[in-house]
Each structure stands twice: as C-alpha cells, then as structure tokens.
C-alpha positions in Angstrom: 68.5 -126.0 -35.3 71.4 -124.2 -36.9 72.0 -123.9 -40.6 74.8 -126.4 -40.4 72.5 -129.0 -38.6 69.8 -128.6 -41.3 72.4 -128.9 -44.1 73.8 -132.0 -42.6 70.4 -133.6 -42.1 69.4 -132.6 -45.6 72.5 -134.2 -47.1 72.4 -137.4 -45.1 68.7 -138.2 -45.6 67.0 -136.3 -48.4 63.7 -137.9 -47.8 63.6 -136.9 -44.1 61.3 -134.2 -42.7 64.3 -132.0 -42.0 64.9 -131.8 -45.8 61.8 -129.7 -46.1 62.4 -127.6 -43.1 63.2 -123.9 -43.5 66.9 -123.4 -43.9 68.5 -120.8 -41.5 71.9 -119.3 -42.1 73.6 -118.3 -38.8 75.9 -116.1 -40.8 73.0 -113.7 -41.5 72.7 -112.7 -37.9 74.0 -109.4 -36.7 73.7 -107.3 -39.9 71.8 -104.1 -40.1 69.1 -103.7 -42.8 70.2 -100.3 -44.0 70.3 -100.8 -47.8 67.4 -99.2 -49.5 65.8 -99.7 -52.9 67.9 -97.0 -54.5 71.0 -98.6 -53.1 70.2 -102.1 -54.5 69.2 -100.7 -57.9 72.4 -98.8 -58.3 74.5 -101.7 -56.9 72.9 -103.8 -59.6 73.8 -101.2 -62.3 77.3 -100.7 -60.8 77.9 -104.4 -60.7 77.3 -104.6 -64.5 79.6 -101.7 -65.3 83.1 -102.0 -64.1 86.8 -102.1 -64.8 86.3 -104.8 -67.5 84.5 -102.3 -69.7 86.3 -99.1 -68.8 89.8 -100.4 -69.1 89.6 -104.0 -70.5 87.6 -103.0 -73.6 90.6 -101.1 -75.0 92.9 -104.1 -75.3 90.0 -106.4 -76.4 89.0 -104.0 -79.2 92.6 -103.9 -80.4 92.8 -107.7 -80.3 89.4 -108.6 -81.7 88.1 -105.5 -83.5 84.3 -104.7 -83.7 83.4 -108.3 -83.1 84.0 -107.6 -79.4 80.4 -106.3 -79.3 79.2 -109.8 -80.2 81.2 -111.3 -77.4 79.8 -108.8 -75.0 76.2 -109.6 -76.1 76.6 -113.4 -75.9 78.4 -113.2 -72.5 75.8 -110.7 -71.3 73.0 -113.2 -71.9 74.7 -115.8 -69.8 75.5 -113.3 -67.1 71.8 -112.4 -67.0 70.9 -116.1 -66.6 73.3 -116.4 -63.7 72.0 -113.3 -61.9 68.4 -114.4 -62.6 69.1 -117.8 -61.1 70.6 -116.2 -58.1 67.6 -113.8 -57.9 65.2 -116.8 -57.7 67.3 -118.3 -54.8 67.3 -114.9 -53.1 63.5 -114.6 -53.3 63.3 -118.2 -51.9 65.6 -117.2 -49.0 67.5 -113.9 -48.7 71.0 -114.4 -47.3 74.2 -112.3 -47.0 76.0 -115.6 -47.5 74.3 -115.7 -50.9 75.4 -118.7 -53.0 77.6 -120.0 -50.3 74.6 -120.4 -48.1 72.6 -122.0 -50.9 75.5 -124.3 -51.7 75.5 -125.4 -48.0 71.7 -126.1 -48.3 71.8 -128.0 -51.6 75.3 -129.5 -51.7 76.4 -129.7 -48.1 79.4 -128.2 -46.4 81.9 -129.3 -49.0 79.9 -127.4 -51.7 79.7 -124.3 -49.5 83.5 -124.5 -48.8 84.3 -124.8 -52.5 81.9 -122.0 -53.5 83.2 -119.7 -50.9 86.9 -120.1 -51.6 86.4 -119.9 -55.4 84.5 -116.6 -54.8 87.4 -115.4 -52.6 89.8 -116.3 -55.4 87.7 -114.3 -57.8 87.6 -111.1 -55.7 91.0 -111.3 -54.1 92.5 -111.3 -57.6 89.9 -108.8 -58.9 91.0 -106.5 -56.1 94.5 -106.7 -57.5 93.1 -105.9 -61.0 91.2 -102.9 -59.6 94.1 -101.3 -57.8 96.3 -102.0 -60.9 93.7 -100.3 -63.1 93.5 -97.4 -60.6 97.2 -96.9 -60.7 97.2 -97.1 -64.5 94.5 -94.4 -64.8 96.4 -92.2 -62.4 99.4 -92.2 -64.6 97.3 -90.4 -67.2 97.9 -87.2 -65.3 101.3 -85.6 -65.5 101.5 -85.0 -61.8 101.4 -88.8 -61.2 103.5 -89.9 -64.2 106.7 -90.2 -62.2 105.1 -91.9 -59.2 105.8 -95.7 -59.2 102.7 -97.8 -60.1 102.9 -99.8 -56.9 102.7 -96.7 -54.7 99.6 -95.6 -56.5 98.1 -99.1 -56.1 98.8 -99.0 -52.4 97.2 -95.6 -52.0 94.0 -96.8 -53.8 93.8 -99.9 -51.6 94.2 -97.9 -48.4 91.6 -95.3 -49.3 88.9 -97.9 -50.2 89.7 -100.2 -47.3 89.2 -97.3 -44.9 85.8 -96.4 -46.4 84.6 -100.0 -46.5 85.1 -100.6 -42.8 82.7 -97.8 -41.6 79.2 -99.2 -42.1 77.0 -100.9 -44.8 75.0 -97.7 -45.1 78.1 -95.8 -46.0 79.0 -98.5 -48.5 75.6 -98.3 -50.0 75.8 -94.5 -50.4 79.3 -94.8 -51.9 78.1 -97.4 -54.5 75.0 -95.3 -55.2 77.0 -92.3 -56.2 79.8 -94.3 -57.9 77.1 -96.0 -60.0 75.5 -92.7 -60.9 78.9 -91.3 -62.0 79.5 -94.4 -64.2 76.1 -94.3 -65.8 76.2 -90.6 -66.3 79.6 -90.8 -68.0 78.5 -93.6 -70.3 75.3 -91.7 -71.2 77.3 -88.6 -72.0 79.8 -90.6 -74.0 77.0 -92.3 -76.0 75.2 -89.0 -76.7 78.5 -87.4 -77.8 79.4 -90.6 -79.8 76.0 -90.7 -81.6 76.4 -87.0 -82.4 79.9 -87.5 -83.9 78.7 -90.4 -86.0 75.6 -88.7 -87.3 77.4 -85.5 -88.1 80.5 -87.3 -89.2 82.6 -84.9 -87.1 86.3 -85.3 -87.3 87.8 -87.5 -84.5 91.6 -87.2 -84.5 91.8 -86.9 -88.3 89.3 -89.7 -88.9 85.7 -89.5 -90.1 83.5 -91.7 -88.0 80.8 -94.0 -89.4 80.2 -97.4 -90.8 83.2 -96.9 -93.1 85.4 -97.0 -90.0 84.5 -100.7 -89.7 84.3 -101.6 -93.4 87.6 -99.9 -94.3 89.4 -101.6 -91.4 88.6 -105.3 -92.2 85.0 -105.5 -91.3 83.4 -106.9 -88.1 86.0 -109.7 -87.9 89.2 -107.9 -89.2 91.4 -110.6 -87.6 89.0 -113.5 -88.1 86.6 -115.3 -85.7 89.3 -116.8 -83.5 90.4 -113.5 -81.8 86.7 -112.9 -80.7 86.6 -116.3 -79.1 89.9 -115.7 -77.4 88.7 -112.5 -75.6 85.7 -114.2 -74.1 87.3 -114.9 -70.8 88.2 -111.2 -70.5 84.6 -110.3 -71.4 83.3 -112.7 -68.7 85.6 -110.8 -66.2 83.7 -107.6 -67.2 80.5 -109.1 -65.9 82.1 -110.4 -62.7 80.1 -108.2 -60.3 76.6 -108.9 -61.4 76.1 -111.3 -58.5 76.8 -108.6 -56.0 73.1 -107.5 -55.7 72.4 -111.1 -54.4 74.8 -110.7 -51.6 73.5 -107.2 -50.8 69.9 -108.6 -50.5 70.7 -109.9 -47.0 71.1 -106.4 -45.8 67.9 -104.9 -47.2 64.5 -104.9 -45.5 62.3 -105.8 -48.5 64.2 -108.0 -50.9 61.0 -109.6 -52.3 60.0 -106.3 -53.7 63.4 -104.8 -54.6 65.3 -107.7 -56.1 63.2 -108.6 -59.2 63.1 -105.0 -60.5 66.9 -104.6 -60.0 67.7 -107.9 -61.6 65.4 -107.5 -64.6 66.9 -104.2 -65.4 70.4 -105.7 -65.8 69.5 -107.2 -69.2 68.7 -103.9 -71.0 71.5 -102.1 -69.3 74.0 -104.7 -70.6 72.6 -104.3 -74.1 72.7 -100.5 -73.9 75.9 -99.8 -72.0 78.2 -102.7 -73.0 77.2 -103.5 -76.5 76.1 -100.0 -77.4 79.4 -98.5 -76.1 81.6 -101.0 -78.0 79.6 -100.4 -81.2 80.1 -96.7 -80.9 83.8 -97.1 -80.1 84.2 -99.2 -83.2 82.4 -96.5 -85.3 84.3 -93.6 -84.0 87.9 -94.9 -84.5 89.6 -97.8 -86.2 90.1 -100.7 -83.8 93.9 -100.2 -84.2 93.6 -96.8 -82.4 92.8 -98.5 -79.1 95.3 -100.1 -76.7 95.4 -102.1 -73.4 97.2 -99.4 -71.6 94.4 -96.7 -71.8 90.7 -96.6 -71.4 89.1 -96.5 -74.9 86.7 -93.8 -73.7 89.7 -91.7 -72.7 91.3 -92.4 -76.1 88.2 -91.0 -78.0 88.0 -87.8 -75.9 91.8 -87.4 -76.2 91.5 -87.6 -80.0 88.7 -85.0 -80.0 91.1 -82.5 -78.4 88.4 -81.0 -76.1 90.4 -79.3 -73.2 89.9 -81.3 -70.0 87.4 -83.9 -71.5 89.9 -86.8 -71.5 90.9 -85.9 -67.9 87.3 -85.9 -66.7 86.6 -89.2 -68.4 89.8 -90.6 -66.9 88.5 -89.5 -63.4 85.3 -91.4 -64.1 87.0 -94.6 -65.0 89.2 -94.2 -62.0 86.0 -94.0 -59.9 84.8 -97.2 -61.6 88.0 -99.1 -60.5 87.6 -97.9 -56.9 83.9 -98.8 -57.0 84.7 -102.3 -58.1 87.4 -102.6 -55.3 84.9 -101.3 -52.8 82.3 -103.9 -53.9 84.8 -106.8 -53.7 85.8 -105.9 -50.2 82.1 -105.7 -49.2 81.0 -109.0 -50.7 84.0 -111.1 -49.6 83.6 -109.8 -46.1 80.0 -111.2 -46.0 80.8 -114.5 -47.8 83.8 -115.2 -45.5 81.7 -114.5 -42.4 79.1 -117.0 -43.6 81.9 -119.5 -44.1 83.6 -118.8 -40.7 80.3 -119.4 -38.9 80.3 -122.9 -40.5 84.0 -123.5 -39.7 85.3 -123.4 -43.2 87.1 -120.0 -43.0 89.4 -118.6 -40.3 87.6 -117.6 -37.1 88.7 -114.0 -37.2 86.7 -113.5 -40.5 83.5 -113.8 -38.5 84.2 -110.8 -36.4 82.1 -107.6 -36.7 82.8 -104.1 -35.6 80.4 -101.6 -34.0 79.2 -100.6 -37.4 78.0 -104.2 -38.0 80.7 -104.7 -40.7 82.5 -108.1 -40.9 85.9 -106.5 -40.8 87.9 -109.7 -40.5 87.0 -111.0 -43.9 87.5 -107.5 -45.5 91.0 -107.3 -44.0 91.8 -110.8 -45.3 90.9 -109.7 -48.9 92.8 -106.5 -48.4 95.8 -108.5 -47.4 95.8 -110.2 -50.8 95.5 -106.7 -52.3 98.8 -106.0 -50.7 100.3 -108.9 -52.7 98.9 -107.2 -55.7 100.9 -104.1 -54.8 104.0 -106.3 -54.9 102.9 -107.7 -58.3 102.7 -104.1 -59.5 106.2 -103.6 -58.3 107.7 -106.7 -60.0 105.7 -106.7 -63.3 103.8 -103.5 -63.6 103.1 -104.0 -67.4 101.7 -107.5 -67.0 99.9 -107.3 -63.6 96.5 -106.6 -65.0 96.5 -109.4 -67.5 97.8 -112.0 -65.0 95.3 -111.3 -62.3 92.4 -111.0 -64.9 93.0 -114.6 -65.9 93.1 -115.8 -62.3 90.0 -113.8 -61.5 88.3 -115.4 -64.5 88.9 -118.9 -63.0 87.2 -117.7 -59.8 84.3 -116.2 -61.7 83.7 -119.3 -63.8 83.7 -121.4 -60.6 81.4 -119.0 -58.8 78.9 -118.8 -61.7 79.1 -122.6 -62.0 78.2 -123.0 -58.3 75.3 -120.6 -58.7 73.9 -122.6 -61.6 74.4 -125.9 -59.8 72.5 -124.6 -56.8 69.8 -123.4 -59.1 69.6 -126.8 -60.8 69.4 -128.6 -57.5 66.8 -126.1 -56.3 64.7 -126.8 -59.4 65.1 -130.6 -58.9 63.9 -130.4 -55.3 60.9 -128.3 -56.3 60.0 -130.9 -58.9 60.1 -133.5 -56.1 57.7 -131.4 -54.0 60.3 -130.7 -51.3 60.5 -127.0 -51.9 58.4 -124.4 -53.5 59.8 -122.1 -56.2 58.9 -118.4 -55.9 56.9 -116.7 -58.6 60.0 -114.9 -59.8 61.9 -117.7 -61.6 64.7 -118.4 -64.0 63.0 -119.1 -67.3 63.3 -122.4 -69.2 64.7 -124.4 -66.3 66.5 -126.8 -66.2 67.7 -126.2 -69.8 69.0 -122.7 -68.9 71.2 -124.0 -66.2 72.6 -126.8 -68.3 73.4 -124.6 -71.3 75.0 -122.0 -69.0 77.2 -124.7 -67.4 78.3 -125.9 -70.9 79.1 -122.3 -71.8 81.3 -121.9 -68.7 83.2 -125.1 -69.5 83.6 -123.9 -73.1 85.1 -120.6 -71.8 87.6 -122.6 -69.8 88.5 -124.6 -72.9 89.0 -121.4 -74.9 91.3 -120.0 -72.2 93.5 -123.1 -72.6 93.3 -123.1 -76.4 94.4 -119.5 -76.6 97.8 -120.3 -75.0 99.9 -117.7 -73.2 98.8 -116.5 -69.8 95.3 -118.1 -70.2 96.8 -121.6 -70.8 99.2 -121.1 -67.8 96.2 -120.2 -65.7 94.2 -123.2 -66.7 97.2 -125.4 -66.1 97.1 -124.1 -62.5 93.7 -125.7 -62.0 95.2 -128.9 -60.5 97.1 -126.6 -58.0 93.9 -124.8 -57.1 92.1 -128.1 -56.7 94.9 -129.4 -54.5 94.8 -126.3 -52.4 91.0 -126.7 -51.9 91.3 -130.4 -51.0 94.2 -129.7 -48.6 92.3 -126.8 -47.0 89.2 -129.0 -46.6 91.3 -131.6 -44.6 92.5 -128.7 -42.4 89.0 -127.4 -41.6 86.8 -130.5 -41.8 87.0 -131.4 -38.1 85.8 -128.0 -37.1 83.1 -128.0 -39.9 81.8 -131.4 -38.8 81.8 -130.5 -35.1 79.8 -127.3 -35.9 77.4 -129.2 -38.2 76.7 -131.7 -35.5 76.3 -129.1 -32.8 79.2 -130.5 -30.8 81.7 -128.4 -28.8 85.0 -127.9 -30.4 88.1 -129.5 -28.9 
C-alpha cells in the first residue's frame, strides 16, 4: 500500500487494522543517504543561528532595548519544544517529507496540503529576506555601495541556487562549513565582548558594563510593550530549527544522530542568542544599533580595529547565504513529498542525477526572483515586509508540527502507536501551551499595527488561496489516495 492509501484508510476508519499499519511515504524514495552525523549536528546548529540574529537583532535592540534577551529566551524555549516534538516524530518514522508526511498520517491529505503550503510560504518569503539581507550586507563595502540592491540580491540567489542543485552531499558540506563559520564568529565575538566588558575597554567613546543598561533606561527602556511587539521577529530568528527533521530522511542512522543534535539546540540557544544579545546591550547603548546594519558589525566598527568589521560583515553575509541554501534544500524535499501525493505541481517531484528534487527548488527560487523585484521597488522596506509574511508561515508550520505531535500522543494513549524512548516531555501539556503561545504571537502581530497588522489581515486571503488550491488539486489527490489511475 502507498502512503496515501494508508492515510486514507486511517482517516476513514480509525479503529481499523490499517490504522496501526506502518506508514510509508512514497516521497522518501530515490534519495541518497549521504548526510553524516557531523552534517546533521552542524545543520542543527546552523538552523538555530541565522539572519534573524545576525541582521534582525540590530533593529530589535533599537526598538526594545536589552529586554530583547528575554524575548529570545522565551521564544527559544518554545522553539526547543517544537523541534523536540518533531524529533520524537522523526524517531518514530524518519521522512524527508517531515511534518508534511506526519500531517498526512495523522490529519489526512488536507492536513498535509495545508502544512506543506504554509511551509512553502515560510521559506519562499524567507528566501526573499535572505537575499535582501545579503544585498544589505554587501553594501557595507565601498566597492558595492553603488550597485543597486536588487542586482546584489539576484547575484546571491543565482549563486546559492546553482550550489543547491548539485547533490545533498554538497549541500551537507556547505552547511557544515557555513555553520562552523557562524559559530566561530559568535564565539570570537563573545570572547572579545567579555574581555571588553571585564576590562571596561573603550568602545566608540563608551565604557561598557552594567552602567550601559542602567544609564540608558534599564532593561525595559521603552516599557514592556516594545518587547512583546518584537516577538514575531524573534520567532523568525528561530525559523530554521525544524530543518534537521527534514534532513533526517537523508541520513543513514537518524535514531542515533537526531537526539544528540536536537538536545544540543537548547544550550546553543541560551549561549549564542541570549548571551550575544546581553553582550551587545552591555557593550553599547541600545540606541547605537539600527535595522540597517548587523549589530555585530556595529560593535567592531566602533572598536576601530582595521578590517574587523569587514570580516564580521563577511560572516553575516555567509549566514544569509546559508539560510537561503537551507530554504531551497528543505522546500525541495517538502514539495516533492506533496507532489507524490498530488497536492503540488507534478514537476516538483522531479529529481536530477544527483538525486536532488530540482523541481521544488526551482519553484522556491522563482519566488526569490519576485523578491528581487521587491528589492527594486521598495529596497528600504523589503526585509520587514517579507519577515512578517514569513512569520505567518513559521507560526503555521510550528502549529502543524505541534498538532501532529498531539495527535501522535493521543494515538499512543489509545494503544494504536508506540512512542519512541526519545519523547517530548510533559505531553500533552507542552503541545497545548505551545499552540497557545503561537496564537498569542499572532495576536501581538495584529495588536502592534503597521506591517504586522496588515500581514495578519491578509490571513483570510491566505486561507482563501489554500481553499481554492485544494479544490484545484483534490481530484488528483483523491485519485492517488485511492490508487486509481488519473484521467
């Protein structure tokens, strides 16, 4: 039986024997198992360190002050819950279709369709954010200052797209070294930052230390509300944590590799995100940072060390390209899983000789081209616009993962499935609290007004597009689920 047949049988008669049968995802066939332990571990690290920290933290610090560290800590806990829930599902059944495959098993084809296209919304808009960030970083250097932002964005997209189409092994190697560069840069920054704080070394005419915070209005210089308002941007910063779950379908021993990789995310979040923001707040007043420049570059620029700011800018440029690379990788796999079930265009199921699903990757890249156009029309607002749209996709994706986890827990309680030893703690309360948190973030986006409210107001349009799309594909999906030939 195919995965669609099993999903259909499971949905139609939960008490039937088919409901307890092993679920097989046809979308997993054809992949090479070339990702090693070191790849998965560094993909997990890289997924937790991206554009949202390297670029987004600057504007968020300026808008919320040192309280941004609290927002990162709280959102980091929920991000860990999400990836831990996904990890349990991966240990139950590894799949390159990841949560789309699990949504198909636990919520039927409509659930898989919704999960997949929400994830595509997330990464297609994130791709725009990444190429926008890359173009912004490039403008730091004088040689690129006169080059239009949209041209730099197009170059970034072309380079990463070419690299992503070669093979999964090449992708794994790229992410491995991208992650090492990001981690090494953050470690160096933190060591330098700690030294500057301890020695109270001058930073751009300012003496770092606790007085930097206390003399600038404290932890909440603008009140509690600004911290709440930046939460959706902080959620965006954690958008890639689920990537290791997608990559598990292309590794030989996920049962051994995944728990270690996922468990390490929590302390990395605390160290790199919260620790970095605390140091940034201690080194310079929050008013010294801006949305247009990486806060790490700002610090090194103020120090006046020749070439230091340029090196850090190169690192954050690498982070943007890494995030774009990851987005093309993951959407290619998700779209192929959907195409095999009939809920995505047929061409997105195609694979090249390197066993790469190039059809889905090219579709995501096509939306990146729209991002190039956005950079041409509104270069100053492009990042903020797509960040809010990506946040909607992230909230939907995380919500689907937690719903799948909740349904998985329910079936295990009914004795229909057996949970692996590696589990999401405190289920089902963890899933419920996380879902409440995600709805709260959505409410905060609307409450904050501006681009966030406009984005939330677009939800009916997104829902209408999903419903309309379902009516377009449902005949094909139903035919494939029933094992019938298509007309």
